[in-house]
N, C-alpha and C positions, 0 to 999 in steps of 0.2 A: 400427547396432541401435537402435532405438526401444523405449518402452516402453508395452504395452497399457494400457488402463483398468483392467485387473484388477491391475496390478502385476507382471503377466510379462516377462519380455525375450523377445523373439522376433526372430532375425537377418532381418536384411531384406540380401540379396544384394546389392540396387541403391539401398541407402539407407544413409547414415551414422549411426554412432553416436553415441549420445546418451545424457543422464543422464535418470534417473526420478526422481519425487517420488512423491505419496502418493495422497490418493483426491479424488474429485469433491464440490466445497462449492458450496450456494447453488443459486439458481435458475439453469437453463441458459440463455446468451446463445445465444439461436436464431441470430440475424443473424450474430454472430460465428462459431459454428460452421458456418453455411452458406458465408461466404468465405472461411474459413479451409481447409475440407475442397474447395472450390473444389465447392460443391453435391455432396457425397458422394462425388466422385473419391477423396478422401482412405480413405475406408472401402473402397475395392478392396482385396481379399486381394492377397497376397505382395510385392507390390513399389508401394507409393503413389508412394513419392519418383519412378519411371520414369515412372507413369502422371501425376504432377504436371507434369513436364517436357513430358511428350507434349501435353498442353492448352497449355502456354507455345508449344511450336509452334503446334498447330492454331490458336490465335488470331491468333498472327502471320499466317498464311496467312489465315486469314478477312479481316484488316483489311488486307491487302495488296489483295486481290481486292475488296474494298469502296472501296480507293481507287481503283483501277483502273478499276472498273465496265466491262471488256470488252464491246467490241458485239457479239462471239462468246468461245466457248471458245478459237479461235484464237489469239486476241489475247494469252493468255497465254503463249503459246509464244516461248522464246527464239530459235526459229528465222527469226521475222519480223524486220522492220527494226524498230528503234527509234524510235516515232513516237506523238505523242499523238492522233494522226488514227483511232487503233483505239480510243481510248478516248471513254465517253461525255460524262465532265465534265472543265472545263479548272480547275478549282479546287483551292488547297491548303490542305487543313483547314479554312479558314475560308470558306463558301459566300458568293460574289460577289466573291473575290479572284480575281486574275489569277494563273495560275504563272508566265505570260511575264513577267511586271514585279512582281515580290514582294522586299518589303522582306526582305533575309536574316534578319535577327533575328524575322520571325513564326514560320517552321518551327520554329525552336531554341526559341523561347520556347514554344511550344505543345508540343514535346517534353519538355522541362524541368518544365514545370506539369503535366503529365499523369502524368509518372514520380514528381513529389513525391505527388501525390494517391494513386495509387496505392499508392506507399509507404509514406505513413501510413496508408491503410485498411488494409493488410497485414499493419503492426507492432500497430494494434489490436484486429484481429479476433485474428491469433495470443496477443497478449497476455491477454485475454480468455477465451479459449480454452484456454490452456494452464493459466491460473489456475483456471479452474473442474474442468478436469481432473485437478489438483492433479501434472502431470508437466510437466518443464521444456521438455522438446522431443516432443509424442506425433508418433509416426508418421503418424496422421491429418489433420497440418496440412501442405499441400502446396502452400498460397499462397507458400511460401517457393521452393520448385521453380518455379514458374509465372513468378514474379519474375526469378530468376537466368536461366532460359531466355530471357527477354526481352531482359535486358543482352545474352548471349551473342550474341543474331540481331542485334540492333538496333547496336549498340557499333562493330562492325567496317565498318560502311557510312556511318557520320560523317567526310567530312573531316577530317584529323589538322590543316590549317593554313585558315583562314577569313579572306574578306578583311575591309573593313569592316561590320561589322553593319547600320547603315544605309543601306548600299549597294543599290540595286533590282538584282534579276538575274534572267535567264530560267533557272526550275529546272527545265522541264518536263523535259529530258533524263533530270536526276540523278534526278529525284524518281519518273520510269520505272522506270529503272536499279533504283533503292532498291526500290521496290516488285516489280519483276521477281525480283528477289534472292530474296525472302520467299517465293516461289513455284518457287523452283530446287531441286529434290528434293536435289541432290548439297551443296548450301550447307546447307539443312537438316538433312541427316544428320549433316553433318560437326558444325556446331553442336551438335546435339543429344548427338553422342558426346563431343565436347572436354567440353560443362557435365556429363556424368555422369561422367566422369573426375575433375575437379577435385571434384567434389561429395563423392565418394566416397572420393577419394583425401585431402582436407584438406590441401594445403601451407600453411605459414605465411602468411598468418596465422591460417587460418580457423578452427582449434581456440579461438585465443585470443577470437576475434569471438564464437563459441559461448556464451563466458562472460558476455558483455554481459546485462544484464537484462532479463526479460520478452520479448516479442516481437522487440527488437531483437536479442536473441541469436539468434532464430530466423531471423530474414530476413537480417541482416547476413553470414553467413558465405556464403549465397547467391548474394547480391550480388557478396560476392569472387569467389565461383567462376564467376559468368556473367564477371567482369570477366577472369579469367587466360583463359577460354576465347575472349574476343573475342580476345584479342591473337593465339594460334593461329590463330585465323578469319581474322583479320587477314593474317597473314603467308601461310596457305593462297590468299588472295585475290592478295596481292601478286607472287606466287611462279606466280601463273595456275594452281594446283592445282586449282580447282573451275571 
């Protein structure tokens, strides 16, 4: 249950419980509102948290398609042989780099940097928006669900054991597997359901993370829910349930 801007409580069956505060104050931070509500998605009725998670799934699919850049729609089918000959580009994140001879640290550094930047933007926008609304965790803030869903889908695909980060490797097959997993409907559906389960259930320490100040409390519990979901999704991959 989150709190509406008029101070009344409304039960959202797909959005976790939160505490409420008072009223709106000061000039409306429009950019922060746009980011925190994911350009108005959080204003949709009934289950904004679920809609936010779906945005997380959709953006992962679009990113995978952008990376793969298939020469045809058939290139996204898991029935085809895994080969980069089906794709237009051979670079990995950085134009001009060679996916067949890449320093392992490059994709890892790029992914971590991107996560930190997006996480900082999420915390900032959630802090500004909740402070203006005078509510601890407004239901219309859904950037936290988007971020948590991203973690749930990305973490299971990262190898647990990594070799020397300065070594040069051919990452073409792994990169294509990584991206194709993000357009696999079974993988996406299971990741979505696992994340929603933990985001609503809130096992330890999610409720304690909610008590963190400002945007940290709004974002951190969803990051943790995404981590829990990623563990189950990794197990599903390991036992070939997907």
